[in-house]
N, C-alpha and C positions, 0 to 999 in steps of 0.2 A: 504494500500499499504505500503510495507517494503522500508527501508532506500535505498536500491539499485534500487528500481523502482522510489523513488523520483528523484534521480540523472539521471536516464534514462529518466524520463519526462522532466526534465529539459533541458538535452542535445537535446532531439527531439524539444522542444518548440525553444530553441536557433538556432536550424538548419533551421528553417523557413527562407526561403530567399526571404524576401519581396522585397528587391533591385532587385535583379534577375528577380522576378516575374513581377514587375513595369516596368522593362527595356525591358523585353520580350513582355510585352503587347503593347509596342511602336514599336516593331519590331527591337529592338538592342540588339546585343550580347553584354553584357556588359563586359565579359571576354576580349574583343578585344578593351576596351576603357582604356585610361588612365592607372591605375595600375591594371587592370583587376578584381578589387574587387567589390563586390556587396554592399559595404558599402555606407553611405549617401553622403560621400564626393565626391566619384566617380559617384554616381548618379548625384549629382550637376554639374559635368562636363559634363557629357552625355546629362541629360535631363533639366537642369536649376534648381534654387533655389527651386521652389514650390514643385516640386517631390522629390529633396533631402530632403527637411524638412520633407515631408510626411514619407518618409523611416526612417528618423532619429525618428520620434515620432513612428513609429511602432517597430522599434527596441529597444527603451526605454521602449515601453510596454511589450515587451518580458521578460526582465529583472524584471519589476515589477509583471507582472504576474507569473513567477516563485516562487517569494518570498511569493506572496499572497497565492498561492495553496499549497504551503508547510506549510503555517501557518494553512489553512483551514483544511488541513490533520491532524492538530494535533501536527507538528513538530517544535521545538524550533528554535530561531534565528539562532543558529550556523548551524542547518542542511539546514535551508532556504538559508545560506550562501554559503554551499557546492553546493546546487541545484544552485544557481545563478552562482557559478563558473563553473558548467557542462553547463549551457546555455551560458556562455562566450565562451567555448571551441567549443559547437555547432556551434556559430555565426562564430567564426575563421574557423572553420572546418566543415562545414556543411553535414549532412548525405545525404541530397537530391541533393546535388552538387558534389557527389563522394569525400568529404572532401577536396575541392578546391574551390577557388573562394569567400571565406568568408570574411568579414569585420575584423576590428581591435577590435571589441568587447567593444569599448568605450561606446557607447550609451547603449548597452545591460547591461554593468555594472553599469552605471549611474541610468538607471531605477530601478534597485535593491537596489542600495546605496541609494536612495532616501527614501526607506523604512527600511534599516537595519540602517542607521545611524540617529543620533537625527536630528530634522529638522533644529535646531540651526547651527549645525555643518556643514550640508548639504550646508544651505545658505550661509556660509561662503566661503567654498569651491567653490560654484557655483558663488558667487560675485567676488572672486579672478580670475576665470576662465574668465568671462564676462570682467573684467577688463584689463587682458592680451590681450584679444580677440580684444577688442576696441582700445586699443593702436596699436596693429598690424595692424588693418584695417586702422588706421590713417596715419599710414607709408607706406600704400599700399603695404604691403607684408605680408598677410595672410598665414602662414605656420601653419595649423591646427595640424599636427604631433607635432610640436615643443612646442605649447600650452598644448595639452594633457600630453605630457612628463615632462614639466616643472611644471604643476600644480596638475595634477591628481596621477602622480606617487608618490610625497611625501604625496599629501593630502587624498590619501584613506587610508593607515594604520595610519596617524596621526588623520584622522576623526574618523575611527572606534574605535582607542584606546581612544580617547576623549569621544566619544558617551558611551561607556560602563565603561569608566575608567578601562581599563583592558589592561594588556600587551598581553594576548591571542588574544584579537581582533586585537591589534595592529599587532600581527604575521599573522593573518588572512589577514588583509588588505595588508600586505606586500606580501603575496602569489599572491593576486591580481595584486599588482604593478608588480612584475616579470613576470606576464603572459602579462601585458600591453607592458612592455618592449619588451618581446619575439614577440609579434604580430608586434611590430613597428621595428623591428630589421633592415629591410631594410632601413627604414625611418632614424635610428640613424646612419646607414653607410653614407647616402647621407648628413645629417646634419653635420657629422664630416668633409666629403670631401667638405661641402658648395656647394653641388649639389641639395638640396631638393628645390623643385619649387614651389612658392607660389600658393595657389588655384585659379583656373580661372574657375568661374561659367558660364555656357552656358546662354547666352542671348536669 
């Protein structure tokens, strides 16, 4: 498989809309619930924590699978990172949903980053995310978009740069962070206006 084929494969795998499929299996049109996204956070709103976590894990698996497949095909880590980026684009703009209704690509990125970054750096970023998450939960104002933006936007480029001790990898991580900000652009506007609502999980 050539380079373009790996990117296309990454995009197709990223486009698999697990959240949409699980919601549809429950007779729910997820595009009409909450943000309309098929991501795990909106699935939690529509179906509850159990199904939201399942979607989260499946989306994480998509990112990891793309990196693993790229490596099995003999490509280096940089090509694997490009395939992961294609998967993130696919998750946000899924082919199978007419390029609409995708998620923010956070979980898909995390799945790939778990393999791209050194485990020590990944563990530190994950620990910081969990710390901020638990602090927000204790305050009973769990704004997931704020946690993602505050931790992952700086964490991804710094983490990749430190993992490889390379400014080139830092730039690659910066590209992921820019895309993450783009997928969260509406959340950012609401955060600035003070209108971003805390997560409410269906009981």
